[in-house]
KOLVEXTOR-234044 format. One line per 3 residues: number of its first residue (from 1); for each residue x, y, z of C-alpha. Coordinates in pm, whole numbers, plus 50000, padded with zeros to 5 digits. Each point is the difference from the previous one (the first is absolute). Layout:
NUM = X,Y,Z ~ ... .
END
This chain:
1 = 30888,83423,27958 ~ 50281,50088,49767 ~ 49957,49874,49644 .
4 = 50256,49763,49855 ~ 50061,50148,49661 ~ 50317,49944,49799 .
7 = 50269,50253,50050 ~ 49991,50272,49742 ~ 50289,50206,49881 .
10 = 50046,50318,50194 ~ 49851,50290,49806 ~ 50300,50221,50070 .
13 = 50260,49762,49856 ~ 50245,50158,49762 ~ 50053,49857,49655 .
16 = 50295,49806,50138 ~ 49775,49843,50267 ~ 50153,50183,50302 .
19 = 49815,50213,50254 ~ 50096,50362,50043 ~ 50250,50075,50279 .
22 = 49738,50132,50245 ~ 49782,49694,49963 ~ 50301,49773,50042 .
25 = 50091,50160,50332 ~ 49642,49972,50121 ~ 49988,49629,49919 .
28 = 50334,49943,50176 ~ 49877,50183,50309 ~ 49682,49789,49997 .
31 = 50200,49680,49975 ~ 50220,50103,50296 ~ 49692,50069,50209 .
34 = 49857,49665,49902 ~ 50324,49824,50099 ~ 50029,50180,50335 .
37 = 49639,49928,50083 ~ 50047,49634,49913 ~ 50303,49980,50232 .
40 = 49797,50158,50280 ~ 49719,49746,49954 ~ 50252,49715,49996 .
43 = 50168,50134,50317 ~ 49667,50025,50180 ~ 49941,49632,49928 .
46 = 50356,49886,50082 ~ 50077,50192,50324 ~ 49731,49831,50213 .
49 = 50149,49667,49892 ~ 50361,50109,50060 ~ 49934,50153,50345 .
52 = 49985,49663,50182 ~ 50303,49885,49802 ~ 50198,50305,50112 .
55 = 49883,49947,50359 ~ 50124,49643,49992 ~ 50335,50113,49857 .
58 = 50030,50264,50277 ~ 49926,49733,50261 ~ 50268,49775,49852 .
61 = 50262,50276,50002 ~ 49907,50102,50354 ~ 50043,49646,50132 .
64 = 50328,49958,49815 ~ 50148,50329,50129 ~ 49889,49914,50353 .
67 = 50205,49677,49980 ~ 49693,49776,50006 ~ 50178,49749,49768 .
70 = 50317,49971,50210 ~ 49876,49742,50256 ~ 49849,49780,49722 .
73 = 50167,49706,49840 ~ 50053,50006,49620 ~ 49679,49803,49945 .
76 = 49798,50237,50212 ~ 50142,50303,49823 ~ 49916,49842,49662 .
79 = 49646,49910,50106 ~ 49928,50345,50137 ~ 50143,50173,49694 .
82 = 49804,49777,49760 ~ 49684,50058,50200 ~ 50041,50371,49955 .
85 = 50061,49960,49628 ~ 49700,49771,49963 ~ 49782,50254,50174 .
88 = 50130,50271,49771 ~ 49924,49793,49693 ~ 49649,49919,50115 .
91 = 49929,50361,50075 ~ 50140,50110,49664 ~ 49801,49747,49787 .
94 = 49716,50244,49930 ~ 50254,50211,49811 ~ 49983,49742,49720 .
97 = 49639,50095,49931 ~ 50078,50364,49948 ~ 49938,50131,49647 .
100 = 50059,50333,49836 ~ 49673,50196,49997 ~ 49833,50042,49659 .
103 = 49969,50334,49825 ~ 49634,50045,50087 ~ 50074,49960,50374 .
106 = 50284,50248,49975 ~ 49772,50245,49815 ~ 49736,49969,50268 .
109 = 50266,50065,50268 ~ 50119,50310,49814 ~ 49643,50126,49956 .
112 = 49948,49970,50377 ~ 50302,50222,50062 ~ 49803,50304,49871 .
115 = 49626,49942,50059 ~ 49917,50356,49902 ~ 50096,49924,49634 .
118 = 49726,49730,49965 ~ 50217,49706,49875 ~ 50169,50147,49692 .
121 = 50178,49670,49911 ~ 49670,49810,49999 ~ 49855,50269,49773 .
124 = 50289,49969,49754 ~ 49957,49624,49985 ~ 49625,50025,49935 .
127 = 49819,50074,49669 ~ 49661,50166,49927 ~ 49691,49785,49949 .
130 = 49860,50213,49716 ~ 50277,49994,49750 ~ 49799,50141,49700 .
133 = 49862,50302,50179 ~ 50213,50301,49896 ~ 49883,50212,50294 .
136 = 50086,49724,50246 ~ 50336,49963,49832 ~ 50074,50369,50059 .
139 = 49907,49976,50369 ~ 50196,49680,50039 ~ 50309,50160,49843 .
142 = 49975,50291,50245 ~ 49952,49760,50291 ~ 50301,49797,49889 .
145 = 50211,50315,49964 ~ 49924,50092,50359 ~ 50090,49647,50111 .
148 = 50330,50020,49810 ~ 50083,50318,50180 ~ 49897,49864,50341 .
151 = 50191,49673,49974 ~ 50327,50194,49981 ~ 49937,50118,50357 .
154 = 49965,49648,50137 ~ 50290,49886,50224 ~ 50121,49669,50134 .
157 = 49923,49948,50370 ~ 50232,49843,50256 ~ 49930,49649,50114 .
160 = 49780,49963,50309 ~ 50025,49639,50123 ~ 49784,50081,50306 .
163 = 50240,49829,50240 ~ 49836,50169,50297 ~ 49690,49792,49933 .
166 = 50193,49675,49972 ~ 50238,50078,50295 ~ 49774,50174,50247 .
169 = 50247,49965,50294 ~ 50305,50128,49806 ~ 50197,49683,50055 .
172 = 50221,50100,49710 ~ 50140,50286,50214 ~ 50073,49761,50287 .
175 = 50185,49767,49763 ~ 50206,50289,49866 ~ 50083,50120,50355 .
178 = 50108,49651,50106 ~ 50218,49973,49689 ~ 50177,50331,50074 .
181 = 50056,49906,50365 ~ 50144,49661,49906 ~ 50234,50163,49748 .
184 = 50123,50238,50272 ~ 50058,49711,50242 ~ 50188,49792,49744 .
187 = 50230,50285,49903 ~ 50292,49878,49793 ~ 49883,49640,50042 .
190 = 49697,50043,49776 ~ 50151,49820,49699 ~ 50157,49710,50197 .
193 = 49680,49940,50197 ~ 49788,50002,49684 ~ 50242,49764,49829 .
196 = 49971,49762,50295 ~ 49634,49938,49912 ~ 50111,49855,49664 .
199 = 50288,49798,50150 ~ 49847,49652,50011 ~ 50319,49799,50034 .
202 = 50212,50160,50281 ~ 49933,49911,50364 ~ 49910,50261,50259 .
205 = 50235,50295,50056 ~ 50304,49885,50200 ~ 50050,50140,50353 .
208 = 50138,50353,50016 ~ 50348,50009,50155 ~ 50043,50191,50328 .
211 = 50015,50376,49958 ~ 50297,50192,50138 ~ 49964,50365,50104 .
214 = 50279,50211,50148 ~ 50009,50366,50097 ~ 50184,50244,50224 .
217 = 49820,50233,50241 ~ 50219,50303,50086 ~ 49962,50141,50353 .
220 = 49695,50220,50034 ~ 50203,50308,50102 ~ 50184,50000,49665 .
223 = 49681,50067,49803 ~ 50120,49771,49718 ~ 49761,49769,49808 .
226 = 50030,49619,50012 ~ 50244,49830,49762 ~ 49851,49701,49815 .
229 = 50247,49723,49914 ~ 49759,49773,49810 ~ 49676,50022,49811 .
232 = 49901,50256,49740 ~ 50172,50285,50186 ~ 50299,49798,50118 .
235 = 50363,50078,49932 ~ 50217,49759,49800 ~ 50200,49770,50220 .
238 = 50327,50090,49832 ~ 49978,50368,50101 ~ 50136,50147,50323 .
241 = 49706,50103,50214 ~ 50057,50298,50229 ~ 49808,49996,50325 .
244 = 50013,50228,50306 ~ 50168,49873,50314 ~ 49747,49827,50223 .
247 = 49763,49905,49716 ~ 49803,49675,50025 ~ 50047,49732,49731 .
250 = 49690,49782,49963 ~ 49983,49680,49791 ~ 49667,49819,49967 .
253 = 49924,49667,49831 ~ 49640,49909,49914 ~ 49902,49646,49903 .
256 = 49673,49976,49801 ~ 49712,49798,50137 ~ 49975,49642,49865 .
259 = 49670,49830,49929 ~ 49868,49825,50306 ~ 50296,50086,50228 .
262 = 50148,50294,50187 ~ 50317,50143,49839 ~ 50326,49917,50172 .
265 = 50224,50299,50066 ~ 50348,49992,49853 ~ 50297,50056,50227 .
268 = 50171,50332,49931 ~ 50355,50079,50108 ~ 50206,50317,49954 .
271 = 50372,49943,49969 ~ 50250,50287,50027 ~ 50357,50017,50121 .
274 = 49934,50328,50185 ~ 49787,50310,49997 ~ 49672,49847,50120 .
277 = 49859,49985,50350 ~ 49703,49806,50129 ~ 49689,50192,50094 .
280 = 49947,50011,50374 ~ 49648,49897,50086 ~ 49811,50135,50297 .
283 = 49936,49704,50233 ~ 49684,50166,50130 ~ 49857,50044,49652 .
286 = 49755,49750,49856 ~ 50150,49759,49744 ~ 49951,50096,49637 .
289 = 49729,49801,49824 ~ 50075,49901,49641 ~ 49776,49837,49739 .
292 = 50059,49639,49905 ~ 50281,49954,49751 ~ 50177,50330,50087 .
295 = 50350,50015,50146 ~ 50168,50328,50093 ~ 50348,50111,50098 .
298 = 50114,50345,50114 ~ 50346,50145,50057 ~ 50136,50342,50096 .
301 = 50251,50143,49752 ~ 50313,50105,50190 ~ 50262,50000,49725 .
304 = 50091,49902,49643 ~ 49919,49637,49927 ~ 49919,49741,49735 .
307 = 49672,49840,50103 ~ 49913,49655,49868 ~ 49643,49876,50026 .
310 = 49964,49624,50052 ~ 49666,49824,49965 ~ 49996,49644,50126 .
313 = 50381,50001,49984 ~ 50019,50122,49639 ~ 50115,50350,49904 .
316 = 49726,50185,49816 ~ 50124,50362,50009 ~ 50280,50224,50120 .
319 = 50020,50372,50067 ~ 50305,50221,50035 ~ 49933,50268,50262 .
322 = 50193,50322,50059 ~ 49925,50198,50315 ~ 49944,50376,49999 .
325 = 50160,50118,50328 ~ 49805,50210,50249 ~ 50217,50300,50087 .
328 = 50018,50126,50356 ~ 49800,50314,50077 ~ 50155,50337,50068 .
331 = 49902,50292,50221 ~ 50151,50347,50036 ~ 49909,50245,50275 .
334 = 50057,50330,49822 ~ 49900,50255,50260 ~ 49843,50038,50343 .
337 = 49875,50346,50093 ~ 49764,50158,50246 ~ 49645,50053,49878 .
340 = 49807,50283,50161 ~ 49627,49946,50049 ~ 49759,50161,49754 .
343 = 49671,50066,50184 ~ 49810,50090,49681 ~ 50079,49659,49854 .
346 = 49971,49820,50336 ~ 50358,49880,49955 ~ 50170,49918,50333 .
349 = 50359,50090,50070 ~ 50273,49739,49979 ~ 50277,49896,49765 .
352 = 49985,49963,49623 ~ 50200,49710,49858 ~ 50100,49988,49634 .
355 = 50104,49660,49865 ~ 50036,49789,49687 ~ 49914,49630,49956 .
358 = 50142,49776,49726 ~ 49931,49638,49906 ~ 49945,49794,49687 .
361 = 49646,49896,50097 ~ 49883,50187,50307 ~ 50036,50052,50373 .
364 = 49800,49773,50228 ~ 50079,50162,50335 ~ 50150,50328,50119 .
367 = 50052,50118,50354 ~ 50133,50306,50176 ~ 50260,49931,50270 .
370 = 50053,50270,50264 ~ 50256,49952,50279 ~ 50126,50228,50273 .
373 = 50352,50134,49966 ~ 50190,49765,50234 ~ 50300,50224,50071 .
376 = 49803,50285,50159 ~ 50111,50067,50358 ~ 49644,49997,50137 .
379 = 49894,49696,49802 ~ 49943,49685,50200 ~ 49966,49679,49803 .
382 = 49701,49794,50088 ~ 49639,49942,49918 ~ 49740,50267,49932 .
385 = 49632,50028,50076 ~ 49912,50099,49645 ~ 50173,49898,49676 .
388 = 50147,50254,49764 ~ 49759,50177,49765 ~ 49940,49827,49671 .
391 = 49803,50050,49681 ~ 49880,49799,49701 ~ 50247,50044,49715 .
394 = 49859,49999,49644 ~ 50140,49697,49816 ~ 50001,50141,49647 .
397 = 50338,50006,49830 ~ 50185,50322,49935 ~ 50029,50318,50200 .
400 = 49752,50072,50275 ~ 49952,50179,50327 ~ 49777,49988,50304 .
403 = 49951,50193,50322 ~ 50043,49834,50340 ~ 49797,50189,50265 .
406 = 50207,50035,50317 ~ 49889,50319,50177 ~ 49772,49823,50247 .
409 = 50196,49673,50013 ~ 50175,49913,50322 ~ 50331,49969,49812 .
412 = 49974,50364,49884 ~ 50307,50201,50097 ~ 50230,49696,49998 .
415 = 50303,49972,49771 ~ 49966,49687,49792 ~ 50153,49809,49712 .
418 = 49770,49929,49706 ~ 50034,49745,49722 ~ 49773,49811,49760 .
421 = 49989,49624,49949 ~ 49830,49834,49701 ~ 49936,49642,49899 .
424 = 49879,49841,49676 ~ 49773,49699,49957 ~ 50298,49765,49986 .
427 = 50112,50112,50344 ~ 50299,50202,49883 ~ 50051,50308,50218 .
430 = 50187,50329,49980 ~ 50052,50293,50235 ~ 50068,50366,49937 .
433 = 50265,50217,50156 ~ 49932,50140,50346 ~ 49915,50365,50066 .
436 = 49980,50172,50337 ~ 49743,50259,50101 ~ 49822,50133,50307 .
439 = 49632,49912,49971 ~ 49802,50327,50000 ~ 49759,50054,50284 .
442 = 49713,50235,50070 ~ 50129,50337,50121 ~ 49914,50086,50360 .
445 = 50033,50345,50156 ~ 49870,49914,50346 ~ 50293,49900,50223 .
448 = 49804,49738,50195 ~ 49868,49849,49676 ~ 50358,49976,49869 .
451 = 50108,49821,50317 ~ 49710,49757,49978 ~ 50085,49910,49639 .
454 = 50363,49934,50097 ~ 49895,49772,50287 ~ 49760,49818,49771 .
457 = 50285,49924,49762 ~ 50228,49896,50288 ~ 49732,49765,50130 .
460 = 49970,49837,49658 ~ 50373,49932,49962 ~ 50060,49892,50362 .
463 = 49688,49826,50128 ~ 50204,49795,50246 ~ 50151,50309,50168 .
466 = 49714,50216,50126 ~ 50185,50185,50275 ~ 50116,50295,49784 .
469 = 49650,50053,49862 ~ 49844,49987,50346 ~ 50259,50248,50127 .
472 = 49915,50239,49716 ~ 49631,49991,50092 ~ 50088,50059,50366 .
475 = 50192,50309,49892 ~ 49708,50132,49796 ~ 49768,49955,50298 .
478 = 50248,50144,50251 ~ 49917,50364,49918 ~ 49641,50010,49867 .
481 = 49981,50381,50014 ~ 50266,50013,49731 ~ 49928,49702,49778 .
484 = 49631,49915,50053 ~ 49813,50301,50133 ~ 49668,49843,49895 .
487 = 49860,49740,50236 ~ 49889,49775,49714 ~ 50349,49989,49851 .
490 = 50148,49913,50339 ~ 49750,49719,50055 ~ 50069,49857,49653 .
493 = 50376,49996,50064 ~ 49950,49836,50339 ~ 49780,49728,49849 .
496 = 50267,49921,49739 ~ 50266,49981,50273 ~ 49781,49761,50200 .
499 = 49953,49787,49691 ~ 50377,49979,49952 ~ 50045,49881,50356 .
502 = 49733,49731,49972 ~ 50074,49879,49645 ~ 50094,49630,49986 .
505 = 49987,49912,49629 ~ 50068,50155,49660 ~ 49635,50044,49906 .
508 = 49952,50237,50293 ~ 50315,50190,49906 ~ 49871,50040,49644 .
511 = 49679,50148,50136 ~ 50202,50243,50212 ~ 50198,50121,49698 .
514 = 49671,50088,49832 ~ 49882,50186,50311 ~ 50327,50194,50013 .
517 = 49967,50112,49639 ~ 49635,50096,50038 ~ 50090,50217,50297 .
520 = 50287,50161,49807 ~ 49767,50087,49712 ~ 49746,50144,50241 .
523 = 50260,50215,50174 ~ 50129,50120,49664 ~ 49671,50067,49826 .
526 = 49745,50043,50276 ~ 49664,50093,49848 ~ 50143,50130,49674 .
529 = 49824,49933,49673 ~ 50162,49807,49717 ~ 50087,50323,49822 .
532 = 50168,50136,50314 ~ 50191,49676,50044 ~ 50124,50004,49642 .
535 = 50099,50365,50037 ~ 50201,49930,50313 ~ 50165,49693,49848 .
538 = 50092,50189,49682 ~ 50149,50285,50206 ~ 50199,49753,50211 .
541 = 50138,49822,49693 ~ 50109,50327,49842 ~ 50163,50106,50326 .
544 = 50186,49669,50026 ~ 50117,50029,49639 ~ 50133,50352,50064 .
547 = 50187,49880,50306 ~ 50179,49725,49809 ~ 50073,50213,49690 .
550 = 49789,49792,49764 ~ 50029,50029,49623 ~ 49820,50284,49817 .
553 = 49773,49746,49831 ~ 49886,49862,50335 ~ 49953,50351,50142 .
556 = 49787,50090,49698 ~ 49790,49687,50038 ~ 49948,50050,50374 .
559 = 49916,50368,49947 ~ 49737,49899,49747 ~ 49862,49746,50250 .
562 = 49980,50274,50264 ~ 49827,50232,49753 ~ 49737,49737,49920 .
565 = 49946,49922,50368 ~ 49967,50370,50083 ~ 49748,50055,49719 .
568 = 49791,49708,50120 ~ 50018,50123,50359 ~ 49888,50352,49904 .
571 = 49712,49869,49790 ~ 49884,49772,50280 ~ 50027,50277,50255 .
574 = 49794,50236,49785 ~ 49734,49730,49945 ~ 49976,49941,50374 .
577 = 49957,50373,50054 ~ 49711,50002,49753 ~ 49830,49699,50159 .
580 = 50043,50109,50361 ~ 49727,50219,50150 ~ 50027,49902,50365 .
583 = 50199,50296,50129 ~ 49866,50349,50031 ~ 50149,50279,49797 .
586 = 50042,50207,50318 ~ 50239,49742,50150 ~ 50265,50056,49738 .
589 = 50299,50208,50091 ~ 50212,50189,49748 ~ 50325,49841,49892 .
592 = 50334,50173,49980 ~ 50036,50117,49636 ~ 50376,50006,50039 .
595 = 50002,49621,50001 ~ 49784,49965,49689 ~ 50111,49939,49643 .
598 = 49801,49941,49684 ~ 49975,49655,49849 ~ 50218,50114,49714 .
601 = 50257,50111,50255 ~ 50005,49648,50144 ~ 50071,49863,49653 .
604 = 50272,50261,49959 ~ 50155,49889,50329 ~ 50014,49643,49874 .
607 = 50169,50116,49683 ~ 50256,50194,50203 ~ 50068,49696,50217 .
610 = 50068,49792,49690 ~ 50229,50265,49849 ~ 50196,50041,50322 .
613 = 50048,49627,50036 ~ 50111,49974,49637 ~ 50260,50273,50053 .
616 = 50130,49841,50320 ~ 49859,50255,50246 ~ 49831,49736,50216 .
619 = 50009,50211,50317 ~ 49780,50269,49847 ~ 49780,49732,49846 .
622 = 49946,49841,50341 ~ 49928,50340,50151 ~ 49738,50075,49737 .
625 = 49855,49651,50046 ~ 49962,50072,50372 ~ 49810,50317,49915 .
628 = 49774,49804,49768 ~ 49940,49742,50271 ~ 49902,50272,50247 .
631 = 49760,50151,49748 ~ 49834,49663,49942 ~ 49977,49937,50374 .
634 = 49828,50336,50046 ~ 49767,49914,49717 ~ 49923,49660,50152 .
637 = 49911,50160,50333 ~ 49770,50257,49838 ~ 49642,49982,50119 .
640 = 49716,49891,49780 ~ 49729,50243,49907 ~ 49643,49966,49879 .
643 = 49879,50083,49654 ~ 49669,50158,49911 ~ 49770,49834,49740 .
646 = 50075,50260,49736 ~ 50372,49931,50021 ~ 49938,49625,49987 .
649 = 49782,50044,49692 ~ 50276,50199,49833 ~ 50245,49720,50079 .
652 = 49770,49742,49843 ~ 49964,50206,49684 ~ 50378,50036,49988 .
655 = 50033,49620,50017 ~ 49749,49966,49715 ~ 50200,50248,49792 .
658 = 50318,49804,50073 ~ 49829,49681,49882 ~ 49892,50177,49681 .
661 = 50360,50108,49941 ~ 50126,49642,50029 ~ 49736,49867,49762 .
664 = 50065,50282,49751 ~ 50373,49927,50011 ~ 49938,49631,49937 .
667 = 49771,50087,49707 ~ 50264,50234,49860 ~ 50262,49723,50011 .
670 = 49771,49756,49821 ~ 49912,50265,49742 ~ 50369,50064,49939 .
673 = 50065,49627,49946 ~ 49703,49981,49761 ~ 50143,50292,49802 .
676 = 50340,49833,49980 ~ 49844,49678,49871 ~ 49802,50194,49738 .
679 = 50311,50184,49880 ~ 50190,49670,49980 ~ 49726,49848,49786 .
682 = 49996,50301,49770 ~ 50378,49985,49951 ~ 49978,49630,49921 .
685 = 49729,50060,49738 ~ 50155,50285,49803 ~ 50042,49788,49686 .
688 = 49651,49854,50005 ~ 49682,50120,49827 ~ 49782,50256,50171 .
691 = 49711,49758,50028 ~ 50224,49750,50183 ~ 50112,50269,50243 .
694 = 49642,50088,50085 ~ 49912,49635,50044 ~ 50289,49932,50236 .
697 = 49941,50307,50215 ~ 49641,49908,50060 ~ 50065,49775,50305 .
700 = 50179,50281,50180 ~ 49698,50225,49972 ~ 49801,49783,50234 .
703 = 50268,50045,50268 ~ 49996,50379,49941 ~ 49623,49999,50039 .
706 = 50045,49831,50340 ~ 50259,50259,50102 ~ 49758,50273,49896 .
709 = 49730,49853,50225 ~ 50239,49988,50293 ~ 50108,50360,49941 .
712 = 49638,50109,49991 ~ 49932,49816,50328 ~ 50291,50179,50170 .
715 = 49875,50333,49869 ~ 49650,49932,50140 ~ 50146,49913,50340 .
718 = 50200,50324,50001 ~ 49682,50195,49926 ~ 49823,49825,50289 .
721 = 50289,50086,50232 ~ 49980,50367,49904 ~ 49623,49997,50057 .
724 = 50044,49849,50348 ~ 50255,50267,50090 ~ 49760,50273,49886 .
727 = 49709,49844,50193 ~ 50211,49994,50318 ~ 50092,50364,49954 .
730 = 50366,49922,49946 ~ 50229,50183,49765 ~ 50111,49764,49726 .
733 = 50314,50199,49926 ~ 50189,50031,49676 ~ 50087,49703,49784 .
736 = 49659,49834,49978 ~ 49907,50186,49683 ~ 50328,49913,49830 .
739 = 49963,49636,50105 ~ 49647,49973,49861 ~ 50098,50171,49675 .
742 = 50301,49771,49958 ~ 49780,49696,50055 ~ 49755,50127,49740 .
745 = 50274,50055,49743 ~ 50143,49652,50066 ~ 49654,49848,49967 .
748 = 49955,50165,49661 ~ 50341,49883,49874 ~ 49925,49644,50110 .
751 = 49667,50016,49821 ~ 50187,50091,49679 ~ 50237,49704,50040 .
754 = 50304,50213,50095 ~ 50137,49859,50326 ~ 50338,50163,49940 .
757 = 49841,50348,50002 ~ 49770,49918,50294 ~ 50291,49968,50244 .
760 = 50061,50377,49986 ~ 49650,50075,50127 ~ 50030,49727,50262 .
763 = 50322,50155,50128 ~ 49830,50341,50022 ~ 49726,49834,50201 .
766 = 50259,49852,50237 ~ 50169,50337,50042 ~ 49666,50165,50071 .
769 = 49901,49738,50256 ~ 50342,50038,50162 ~ 49944,50375,50042 .
772 = 49650,49938,50132 ~ 50127,49739,50247 ~ 50272,50238,50117 .
775 = 49746,50273,50065 ~ 49766,49763,50183 ~ 50289,49869,50212 .
778 = 50100,50353,50098 ~ 49640,50078,50091 ~ 49982,49679,50205 .
781 = 50320,50089,50186 ~ 49870,50353,50065 ~ 49675,49865,50141 .
784 = 50183,49746,50214 ~ 50220,50271,50150 ~ 49753,50286,50032 .
787 = 49648,49875,49946 ~ 49922,49800,50315 ~ 49818,50292,50153 .
790 = 49769,50058,49707 ~ 49634,49925,49998 ~ 49848,50306,50156 .
793 = 49920,50148,49662 ~ 50231,50296,50033 ~ 50257,50081,49741 .
796 = 50074,49842,49671 ~ 49983,49617,50014 ~ 50316,49974,49805 .
799 = 50200,50238,50217 ~ 50009,49792,50320 ~ 49916,50248,50277 .
802 = 50143,49880,50332 ~ 49768,49921,50286 ~ 50048,50077,50366 .
805 = 50207,49694,50070 ~ 50198,50029,49680 ~ 50152,50341,50040 .
808 = 50342,49873,50099 ~ 49997,49743,49722 ~ 49894,50253,49741 .
811 = 50269,50236,50107 ~ 50265,49734,49951 ~ 49830,49888,49676 .
814 = 50103,49635,50027 ~ 49840,49698,49834 ~ 49950,49661,50183 .
817 = 50356,49899,49913 ~ 50144,50311,50163 ~ 50082,50160,49662 .
820 = 49941,50366,49902 ~ 49691,50066,49792 ~ 50023,50027,49622 .
823 = 49982,50379,50007 ~ 50279,50015,50259 ~ 50246,49749,49855 .
826 = 50159,50227,49748 ~ 50114,50249,50264 ~ 50153,49734,50220 .
829 = 50154,49768,49744 ~ 50204,50279,49845 ~ 50193,50045,50324 .
832 = 50034,49634,50101 ~ 50363,49916,50059 ~ 50180,49670,49946 .
835 = 50357,49917,50098 ~ 50245,49951,49714 ~ 50293,49758,49984 .
838 = 50256,50269,49920 ~ 49891,50276,50242 ~ 49769,50051,50291 .
841 = 49680,50070,49807 ~ 49863,50152,49684 ~ 49700,50217,49930 .
844 = 49822,49996,49669 ~ 49658,50038,49846 ~ 49860,49652,50042 .
847 = 49668,50121,49863 ~ 50149,50097,49666 ~ 50184,49673,49970 .
850 = 49687,49812,50100 ~ 49800,50173,49725 ~ 50262,49904,49743 .
853 = 49993,49641,50124 ~ 49620,49993,49979 ~ 50005,50128,49643 .
856 = 50253,49735,49904 ~ 49793,49729,50170 ~ 49685,50109,49814 .
859 = 50191,50006,49671 ~ 50129,49648,50050 ~ 49660,49877,50111 .
862 = 49863,50120,49666 ~ 50248,49781,49808 ~ 49788,49685,49998 .
865 = 50264,49799,49814 ~ 50193,49977,50325 ~ 49979,49672,50198 .
868 = 49685,49953,50205 ~ 50199,49968,50326 ~ 50166,50339,49943 .
871 = 49666,50167,49923 ~ 49846,49857,50319 ~ 50295,50128,50201 .
874 = 49968,50349,49848 ~ 49630,49999,50078 ~ 50067,49911,50364 .
877 = 50252,50283,50027 ~ 49747,50251,49870 ~ 49726,49871,50231 .
880 = 50228,50032,50304 ~ 50060,50367,49932 .
END
């Protein structure tokens, strides 16, 4: 127990009675800690008492903000409010017993804050029992000095009311959540609703007057948002409100629900001198169900008007409306031209129409109108079996174009008038000017097929007059030796003629038109492949264009179509020759070398045809086209030949090398783009610090690492290809070493983060693979032309010794396409003659010019900044060599 001795003067007091500055600050700090600790003790005693009070206050506010006092009479509101206040007072009564803690209690609380110091404040307040013992006095002074030093480290602790023990279910959090939710529900009405709880004299809230809402819904096709005429987003009634034509004006009146009775709906009327139209209701639709107390009126805005809203005969609002007119649409048919088919893109032939659509909102409907030219002498007005061809027209505004396929349509070959008709959502229509054109049809070279197509068209336009069509079929069957030498063709024609005689309705006639066209296609194409069909069609279109003196642009386009079709035909023919092994090598007969030209000579012939047509010498162009046709016919009739396994293996390796070339070219393009991006980043960072430049280039290095991996994979595949060639005993030829070295250099540059420098090595790799592919292709052609008789083990495997049945073939030295072998081309191509437009013929060194062209093609192929389409085209030219 601490002794209660009288306070003695402090031993360190100055003569004036004041403590030194350090001691003064220590005492002030101790007093602050005592005060803070006393406040914490007082708070721990008060908060458990105040918690129920706060909960009751939160409950009161929650009920008030949720309008719990609104249905009560003044007396009820007063009673409920007083009950809450009485409860608060009762719960707060224990606060009156609270007292400030004494100094000893505060000291004990401070001593507990640092148990490791062993209650320094209690030590300072105590005194020794043996006061006269000098030794004890020395020890006590030391003990007190340590306590003085330790008490400075004591700190006031925060209050801990232990609410979790008194509110084990955390009801205080639920009360707080309910209070926040009620405040959110009340919104701006929080103060009025709280004040209502203290309003003990006013009666209940009077009934809310009916609410009036008005808005305008523009037509959906305009894409405009609704226009609010009342409410928070409404427009002032004195402003002119602009609304699109055809918008819907809606006015709604809502009567609030009365206590004990259903609300009665007010009568709403819309008064306007003009400009409004009633909404037409669908009689089959179910009636609209409306809640009690809601009345609704709708009108269609047709013009400017002053709308007055009457509720129960009294004007409550007016709106001045101004209509935004809906302009009529517009359509212009700019051009109608013939569109040749593009087999590579699977684009059918027909007509290409260019047009332009205009409107303020959009086009709802567009149609193509095609009519026969009525003033033609052979035209007979009347019905048709099939309607005119049509197509879906894109409805987007602005310029556009589409292709109408007509080549296989029954109207093909007919002269027609074409126009476009458009309509907007309001029903306003517009038509374009009319243009005349003959619908293009599929070209036919077979005379009987041509006649069948003409009769098919005549049957469509004159289904009620079948006599001329029947007479035409009788004529075709009159002399079968001339028109239908094959029995099957004769029987098919006779069946169609019998069908015409027995037809009694239009459906049967429509079936007959299909049978006629199928027979015409069969007579024209026979058993030709798709490539042969496209080749014949392209040749026929070019011939027709030469006959009608078409424009140079059209001649150029058709010549390019013929070149593509010829390339596809030659590739397909060569592939069939490789796959076919059914015929014996001894059955082949030598072909006349005087009728053979190289593939490059065929391309040269096409170029000459185009030049002659451009200069106006169409006669010579047609003559040269006839020669080309004869060459292709001879090539088509060439016999297939078998291929030995070694040749097939070489072809497969050549395909693998071609695939490697394509992948290497794609990798080169991506490397070039990566280098461009890196250079662009470096130029944009010239003014920045070196550390920033290194930090920003870091992401690009990951992409370069990926490119390096891909380059390494291509290099490994090239090595595997070379190993397979060596295992098969094949000569790999020149170019493989350069390609592998170029890949290795590019791989190293990519590993150093230099994609711009890696493209040079990649291009060397492409050049090397191109040389290797050229050598392999020449070896493949040599084996195809001379190597069928190999296999007896005599002679060099790469030299192609002829066998017994191949002696005539080897002497002529022809490949499966009837072309001279690679080692014989140079001698023949130098003396190949072509007719010229200015004189009979010319003779020049085609080989020298071809070499110059090849060098130029390789140079351009190495310029990888050229467009990808151009590089692909150059690659195809080099592969076709």
